[in-house]
N, CA, C and O atoms as a DFTB+ gen file, in Angstrom:
440 C
 N C O
     1  1     158.253      74.055      87.302
     2  2     157.041      73.990      86.508
     3  2     156.276      72.734      86.916
     4  3     156.777      71.620      86.764
     5  1     155.082      72.914      87.426
     6  2     154.287      71.754      87.827
     7  2     153.408      71.229      86.692
     8  3     152.513      70.417      86.927
     9  1     153.655      71.679      85.486
    10  2     152.894      71.207      84.327
    11  2     153.814      70.447      83.372
    12  3     153.891      70.763      82.184
    13  1     154.504      69.447      83.903
    14  2     155.327      68.610      83.038
    15  2     154.715      67.226      82.888
    16  3     154.952      66.545      81.890
    17  1     153.931      66.809      83.872
    18  2     153.229      65.522      83.820
    19  2     151.896      65.663      84.540
    20  3     151.716      66.550      85.374
    21  1     150.979      64.787      84.211
    22  2     149.727      64.698      84.958
    23  2     149.962      63.651      86.039
    24  3     150.183      62.478      85.740
    25  1     149.913      64.077      87.282
    26  2     150.185      63.173      88.400
    27  2     148.869      62.544      88.851
    28  3     147.961      63.236      89.311
    29  1     148.784      61.241      88.713
    30  2     147.563      60.515      89.035
    31  2     147.152      60.746      90.484
    32  3     145.963      60.873      90.775
    33  1     148.112      60.799      91.387
    34  2     147.816      60.963      92.813
    35  2     147.186      62.319      93.142
    36  3     146.669      62.505      94.243
    37  1     147.222      63.256      92.210
    38  2     146.612      64.562      92.443
    39  2     145.083      64.515      92.341
    40  3     144.416      65.507      92.636
    41  1     144.535      63.397      91.935
    42  2     143.097      63.279      91.724
    43  2     142.507      62.298      92.732
    44  3     143.078      61.244      93.011
    45  1     141.357      62.670      93.267
    46  2     140.742      61.861      94.329
    47  2     140.126      60.566      93.808
    48  3     140.002      59.590      94.548
    49  1     139.744      60.558      92.543
    50  2     139.137      59.347      91.966
    51  2     139.569      59.214      90.510
    52  3     139.980      60.194      89.890
    53  1     139.476      58.002      89.964
    54  2     139.756      57.839      88.531
    55  2     138.815      58.678      87.663
    56  3     139.194      59.128      86.582
    57  1     137.598      58.884      88.142
    58  2     136.647      59.715      87.407
    59  2     137.165      61.141      87.249
    60  3     137.106      61.711      86.160
    61  1     137.678      61.720      88.348
    62  2     138.210      63.088      88.281
    63  2     139.426      63.170      87.358
    64  3     139.597      64.152      86.635
    65  1     140.262      62.144      87.386
    66  2     141.412      62.095      86.476
    67  2     140.930      62.067      85.025
    68  3     141.428      62.811      84.180
    69  1     139.957      61.200      84.750
    70  2     139.425      61.100      83.383
    71  2     138.810      62.418      82.932
    72  3     138.983      62.823      81.783
    73  1     138.096      63.089      83.828
    74  2     137.502      64.382      83.492
    75  2     138.584      65.404      83.143
    76  3     138.415      66.201      82.220
    77  1     139.693      65.379      83.880
    78  2     140.777      66.322      83.604
    79  2     141.428      66.015      82.255
    80  3     141.733      66.927      81.487
    81  1     141.634      64.762      81.978
    82  2     142.227      64.387      80.688
    83  2     141.301      64.797      79.537
    84  3     141.764      65.278      78.503
    85  1     140.011      64.607      79.722
    86  2     139.056      65.054      78.689
    87  2     139.101      66.573      78.537
    88  3     138.995      67.096      77.428
    89  1     139.257      67.273      79.657
    90  2     139.385      68.740      79.617
    91  2     140.605      69.135      78.785
    92  3     140.522      70.022      77.935
    93  1     141.725      68.480      79.032
    94  2     142.938      68.776      78.262
    95  2     142.729      68.475      76.783
    96  3     143.233      69.195      75.921
    97  1     141.995      67.424      76.496
    98  2     141.730      67.056      75.107
    99  2     140.882      68.106      74.400
   100  3     141.027      68.315      73.196
   101  1     140.002      68.765      75.141
   102  2     139.131      69.799      74.553
   103  2     139.801      71.167      74.499
   104  3     139.375      72.020      73.720
   105  1     140.837      71.401      75.305
   106  2     141.461      72.721      75.400
   107  2     142.957      72.613      75.082
   108  3     143.780      72.366      75.965
   109  1     143.280      72.801      73.825
   110  2     144.671      72.674      73.378
   111  2     145.613      73.599      74.135
   112  3     146.749      73.222      74.424
   113  1     145.154      74.813      74.461
   114  2     146.026      75.751      75.167
   115  2     146.436      75.196      76.535
   116  3     147.578      75.373      76.959
   117  1     145.514      74.530      77.221
   118  2     145.832      73.925      78.515
   119  2     146.769      72.735      78.332
   120  3     147.716      72.553      79.098
   121  1     146.497      71.931      77.314
   122  2     147.336      70.768      77.024
   123  2     148.767      71.195      76.699
   124  3     149.723      70.578      77.170
   125  1     148.914      72.242      75.901
   126  2     150.241      72.694      75.483
   127  2     151.073      73.249      76.640
   128  3     152.296      73.335      76.528
   129  1     150.440      73.622      77.732
   130  2     151.196      74.084      78.902
   131  2     152.107      72.986      79.437
   132  3     153.118      73.269      80.080
   133  1     151.748      71.733      79.172
   134  2     152.574      70.612      79.620
   135  2     153.858      70.475      78.801
   136  3     154.714      69.652      79.127
   137  1     153.997      71.259      77.760
   138  2     155.201      71.215      76.935
   139  2     156.026      72.491      77.018
   140  3     157.084      72.588      76.396
   141  1     155.551      73.471      77.784
   142  2     156.271      74.739      77.884
   143  2     157.663      74.570      78.488
   144  3     158.591      75.296      78.129
   145  1     157.806      73.620      79.397
   146  2     159.110      73.433      80.033
   147  2     160.201      73.126      79.021
   148  3     161.379      73.362      79.291
   149  1     159.832      72.612      77.881
   150  2     160.817      72.278      76.859
   151  2     161.390      73.499      76.158
   152  3     162.391      73.394      75.450
   153  1     160.772      74.644      76.344
   154  2     161.224      75.834      75.631
   155  2     162.250      76.654      76.407
   156  3     162.663      77.714      75.938
   157  1     162.668      76.189      77.579
   158  2     163.624      76.918      78.402
   159  2     165.044      76.405      78.198
   160  3     165.258      75.202      78.050
   161  1     166.009      77.310      78.190
   162  2     167.431      76.973      78.293
   163  2     167.918      75.894      77.354
   164  3     167.277      75.578      76.351
   165  1     169.066      75.334      77.698
   166  2     169.720      74.279      76.932
   167  2     168.874      73.017      76.962
   168  3     168.519      72.535      78.038
   169  1     168.554      72.487      75.820
   170  2     167.763      71.262      75.709
   171  2     166.429      71.350      76.452
   172  3     165.874      70.325      76.847
   173  1     165.908      72.573      76.648
   174  2     164.612      72.715      77.292
   175  2     164.623      72.524      78.792
   176  3     163.563      72.340      79.390
   177  1     165.777      72.562      79.414
   178  2     165.860      72.334      80.853
   179  2     166.201      73.647      81.545
   180  3     167.297      74.171      81.346
   181  1     165.288      74.195      82.357
   182  2     165.548      75.476      83.012
   183  2     166.511      75.375      84.195
   184  3     167.060      76.389      84.626
   185  1     166.721      74.186      84.720
   186  2     167.590      73.994      85.875
   187  2     169.051      74.031      85.409
   188  3     169.568      73.041      84.892
   189  1     169.710      75.178      85.597
   190  2     171.084      75.376      85.099
   191  2     172.062      74.386      85.730
   192  3     172.972      73.891      85.066
   193  1     171.865      74.106      87.009
   194  2     172.759      73.164      87.699
   195  2     172.646      71.765      87.090
   196  3     173.651      71.078      86.907
   197  1     171.426      71.355      86.783
   198  2     171.217      70.062      86.148
   199  2     171.863      70.027      84.771
   200  3     172.510      69.042      84.412
   201  1     171.694      71.090      84.000
   202  2     172.293      71.151      82.661
   203  2     173.807      71.014      82.755
   204  3     174.420      70.280      81.979
   205  1     174.405      71.720      83.705
   206  2     175.864      71.651      83.870
   207  2     176.310      70.238      84.235
   208  3     177.305      69.742      83.708
   209  1     175.568      69.589      85.143
   210  2     175.905      68.211      85.527
   211  2     175.764      67.263      84.337
   212  3     176.561      66.338      84.177
   213  1     174.752      67.493      83.507
   214  2     174.561      66.639      82.340
   215  2     175.719      66.793      81.354
   216  3     176.137      65.821      80.723
   217  1     176.231      68.009      81.225
   218  2     177.370      68.235      80.338
   219  2     178.623      67.538      80.860
   220  3     179.466      67.104      80.075
   221  1     178.747      67.430      82.176
   222  2     179.942      66.863      82.789
   223  2     179.911      65.336      82.878
   224  3     180.948      64.718      83.118
   225  1     178.765      64.726      82.693
   226  2     178.683      63.272      82.856
   227  2     179.541      62.567      81.808
   228  3     179.761      63.068      80.706
   229  1     180.005      61.409      82.190
   230  2     180.900      60.644      81.313
   231  2     180.144      59.898      80.227
   232  3     180.714      59.583      79.182
   233  1     178.881      59.613      80.455
   234  2     178.117      58.810      79.513
   235  2     177.143      59.667      78.722
   236  3     176.843      60.803      79.090
   237  1     176.662      59.104      77.641
   238  2     175.732      59.829      76.799
   239  2     174.672      58.913      76.222
   240  3     174.752      57.690      76.342
   241  1     173.698      59.508      75.605
   242  2     172.654      58.763      74.914
   243  2     172.731      59.169      73.455
   244  3     172.608      60.348      73.122
   245  1     172.936      58.195      72.590
   246  2     173.104      58.446      71.154
   247  2     174.258      59.416      70.886
   248  3     174.180      60.250      69.985
   249  1     175.300      59.301      71.658
   250  2     176.483      60.153      71.502
   251  2     177.679      59.233      71.272
   252  3     178.137      58.563      72.198
   253  1     178.178      59.201      70.060
   254  2     179.250      58.274      69.712
   255  2     180.582      58.630      70.363
   256  3     181.518      57.832      70.326
   257  1     180.681      59.816      70.957
   258  2     181.919      60.240      71.583
   259  2     181.958      59.932      73.076
   260  3     182.959      60.203      73.737
   261  1     180.877      59.368      73.611
   262  2     180.816      59.020      75.028
   263  2     180.376      57.569      75.170
   264  3     179.767      56.997      74.267
   265  1     180.700      56.980      76.333
   266  2     180.246      55.616      76.576
   267  2     178.733      55.631      76.777
   268  3     178.152      56.662      77.118
   269  1     178.108      54.480      76.564
   270  2     176.654      54.408      76.721
   271  2     176.276      54.547      78.191
   272  3     177.114      54.365      79.074
   273  1     175.018      54.868      78.447
   274  2     174.588      55.034      79.834
   275  2     174.663      53.715      80.598
   276  3     174.848      53.731      81.815
   277  1     174.527      52.568      79.919
   278  2     174.659      51.269      80.598
   279  2     176.100      51.088      81.055
   280  3     176.353      50.743      82.210
   281  1     177.037      51.320      80.152
   282  2     178.447      51.218      80.535
   283  2     178.787      52.251      81.605
   284  3     179.550      51.959      82.526
   285  1     178.235      53.440      81.493
   286  2     178.473      54.486      82.482
   287  2     177.960      54.089      83.851
   288  3     178.613      54.355      84.860
   289  1     176.794      53.452      83.897
   290  2     176.235      53.004      85.169
   291  2     177.116      51.914      85.773
   292  3     177.383      51.906      86.975
   293  1     177.562      50.995      84.918
   294  2     178.447      49.939      85.412
   295  2     179.731      50.546      85.981
   296  3     180.209      50.106      87.026
   297  1     180.288      51.543      85.311
   298  2     181.493      52.209      85.813
   299  2     181.199      52.907      87.145
   300  3     182.024      52.881      88.058
   301  1     180.036      53.524      87.250
   302  2     179.647      54.212      88.483
   303  2     179.600      53.217      89.642
   304  3     180.139      53.492      90.715
   305  1     178.969      52.078      89.437
   306  2     178.868      51.062      90.492
   307  2     180.258      50.560      90.867
   308  3     180.579      50.429      92.048
   309  1     181.067      50.284      89.873
   310  2     182.422      49.798      90.125
   311  2     183.230      50.836      90.918
   312  3     183.940      50.484      91.861
   313  1     183.121      52.102      90.536
   314  2     183.833      53.166      91.247
   315  2     183.363      53.273      92.693
   316  3     184.179      53.488      93.588
   317  1     182.067      53.126      92.936
   318  2     181.541      53.188      94.310
   319  2     182.101      52.038      95.151
   320  3     182.506      52.240      96.296
   321  1     182.121      50.859      94.591
   322  2     182.660      49.699      95.322
   323  2     184.133      49.933      95.630
   324  3     184.582      49.674      96.747
   325  1     184.881      50.416      94.658
   326  2     186.302      50.699      94.854
   327  2     186.501      51.745      95.959
   328  3     187.343      51.570      96.840
   329  1     185.720      52.833      95.906
   330  2     185.823      53.875      96.930
   331  2     185.549      53.322      98.321
   332  3     186.219      53.697      99.283
   333  1     184.563      52.428      98.434
   334  2     184.247      51.843      99.729
   335  2     185.376      50.939     100.219
   336  3     185.689      50.925     101.409
   337  1     185.983      50.189      99.309
   338  2     187.099      49.322      99.700
   339  2     188.301      50.144     100.165
   340  3     188.958      49.788     101.143
   341  1     188.586      51.241      99.466
   342  2     189.689      52.119      99.860
   343  2     189.393      52.736     101.221
   344  3     190.269      52.791     102.084
   345  1     188.165      53.200     101.415
   346  2     187.774      53.785     102.697
   347  2     187.892      52.785     103.829
   348  3     188.339      53.123     104.925
   349  1     187.496      51.567     103.565
   350  2     187.596      50.508     104.576
   351  2     189.054      50.245     104.932
   352  3     189.384      50.063     106.104
   353  1     189.926      50.223     103.928
   354  2     191.358      49.997     104.171
   355  2     191.970      51.137     104.982
   356  3     192.897      50.910     105.759
   357  1     191.463      52.367     104.812
   358  2     191.956      53.517     105.566
   359  2     191.380      53.565     106.971
   360  3     191.859      54.325     107.813
   361  1     190.354      52.759     107.231
   362  2     189.708      52.787     108.531
   363  2     188.580      53.794     108.620
   364  3     188.161      54.159     109.718
   365  1     188.082      54.247     107.481
   366  2     186.950      55.182     107.491
   367  2     185.714      54.505     108.070
   368  3     185.654      53.280     108.176
   369  1     184.736      55.314     108.440
   370  2     183.455      54.773     108.900
   371  2     182.863      53.915     107.796
   372  3     183.043      54.208     106.614
   373  1     182.158      52.859     108.175
   374  2     181.539      52.020     107.136
   375  2     180.533      52.826     106.322
   376  3     179.892      53.740     106.841
   377  1     180.401      52.485     105.060
   378  2     179.449      53.213     104.211
   379  2     178.017      52.967     104.664
   380  3     177.726      52.003     105.373
   381  1     177.146      53.847     104.246
   382  2     175.726      53.698     104.549
   383  2     175.221      52.452     103.844
   384  3     175.531      52.221     102.676
   385  1     174.453      51.661     104.548
   386  2     173.877      50.454     103.956
   387  2     172.510      50.799     103.370
   388  3     171.657      51.357     104.059
   389  1     172.312      50.470     102.121
   390  2     171.045      50.762     101.452
   391  2     170.301      49.461     101.228
   392  3     170.906      48.447     100.879
   393  1     169.019      49.485     101.422
   394  2     168.181      48.310     101.165
   395  2     166.914      48.755     100.461
   396  3     166.365      49.820     100.742
   397  1     166.471      47.934      99.559
   398  2     165.240      48.218      98.841
   399  2     164.067      47.952      99.776
   400  3     164.034      46.943     100.481
   401  1     163.111      48.866      99.772
   402  2     161.891      48.674     100.543
   403  2     160.729      48.567      99.569
   404  3     160.843      48.944      98.403
   405  1     159.628      48.056     100.052
   406  2     158.485      47.814      99.171
   407  2     157.960      49.079      98.504
   408  3     157.363      49.011      97.430
   409  1     158.176      50.238      99.135
   410  2     157.661      51.463      98.518
   411  2     158.532      51.958      97.363
   412  3     158.182      52.944      96.714
   413  1     159.640      51.305      97.098
   414  2     160.462      51.630      95.932
   415  2     159.889      50.909      94.727
   416  3     160.302      49.794      94.408
   417  1     158.957      51.531      94.071
   418  2     158.321      50.977      92.872
   419  2     157.620      49.654      93.138
   420  3     157.288      48.935      92.196
   421  1     157.389      49.320      94.402
   422  2     156.709      48.073      94.726
   423  2     157.552      46.844      94.449
   424  3     157.019      45.739      94.342
   425  1     158.868      47.019      94.332
   426  2     159.748      45.892      94.040
   427  2     159.915      45.029      95.282
   428  3     159.946      45.549      96.397
   429  1     160.021      43.725      95.103
   430  2     160.299      42.874      96.259
   431  2     161.730      43.088      96.727
   432  3     162.613      43.377      95.920
   433  1     161.961      42.946      98.022
   434  2     163.303      43.139      98.573
   435  2     164.236      42.055      98.029
   436  3     163.838      40.894      97.933
   437  1     165.474      42.420      97.670
   438  2     166.403      41.411      97.115
   439  2     166.806      40.378      98.165
   440  3     167.577      39.465      97.869
């Protein structure tokens, strides 16, 4: 569904973007199309594979029976480091090196 967000880059000028937003403001039926994706499947997500992965994740949001997403992320990072150390000890190929580039949200390189 390409009607989940208004993508600024889809408009050639800020004027055209503003005109489209005003159009949505005048036409409720067009505006409501941006919420149709919420009416599909489990929790409004039509992507069954994504839903299944979300059910399998170890962390949760506002779920007292799962660890928080912050703790889950920390565990994920720790597990990745551990996996790389084990692979290195076995003589596996070195892991892919990742580096932040300026096009990643415009963040400065670490």
